[in-house]
N, C-alpha and C positions, 0 to 999 in steps of 0.2 A: 428325902426330898424336903423335909421340914427344915433342916439345917440350911439348905440352899435358899429357901424362901426367906429365912431370917437374915442370911448374909446379904441378900439382894435389897434389903432395906437401906443399905449403905450404897454409896456411889462407887462403882468400879468401872475401870476401862475394859478389863478383861476378866473372864472367869475361866479358870483352867480345870478341866476334868481329866482325871487320871484313873485308870483301871490297872489291876495287876496284869503283868505281861502276857500270860497265856490265855486269859479269859476271852479277849476279842476273837482269837482264831478258834478257840474251842467251842465258843457259844456265839458265833457272829450275829445271828438274828436277834438274840436276846440283847447283846451288846448294843446293836444299832437301835433297837427299840428303847433301851434304857437311855441312850444319849438323846433320842428324840423327845423323851419326856421332859428334858431340861430346856430344850430350845425355846419354847414360847416364853418362859419366865426370864430367861437370859436376854432374849431380844426385847422384851417389854421393859427391862431395866435399863436398856441403852448400852449394855456391855456387849463385848464380842466374846464368843466362845472359842476357846483354844483346847484342842485335844492333845494331851501329852502322851506320846507313843513310847511306851517302855521297851526296852530291849529284852530278848528272851533269856531264860536261865542259861547259864554257861553249858550245862549238860544237855540242852535241847538239840534236836536234830538240826542239821545245817539249813534246811529249807524253812524253818519256823519263822525267821525274820521276814521272809518273803510273804508268808501267810499272814503274819501280823500286819505288815505294811499294806497288803491288799485290802484288808478289812477297813483300815483307816482311810485309804484312798477312795473307797466306795462311799465314805461319808463326806468327802470333800466336795 
């Protein structure tokens, strides 16, 4: 979080947050609460937050992309 606070001292139009691909669907509640921690500081800076949704590992089960997308959709 300290790195973000330092970065927000500069003027940005967008702040992009990215997590590794499996974390959002393996730990959806933790992922959502982690994202929520950043929202106030990003809004206060005047920037817009963008969540970068990664694709799953190639050897993941076929339904994993749907699980990942569902978690991101719930944050929209």
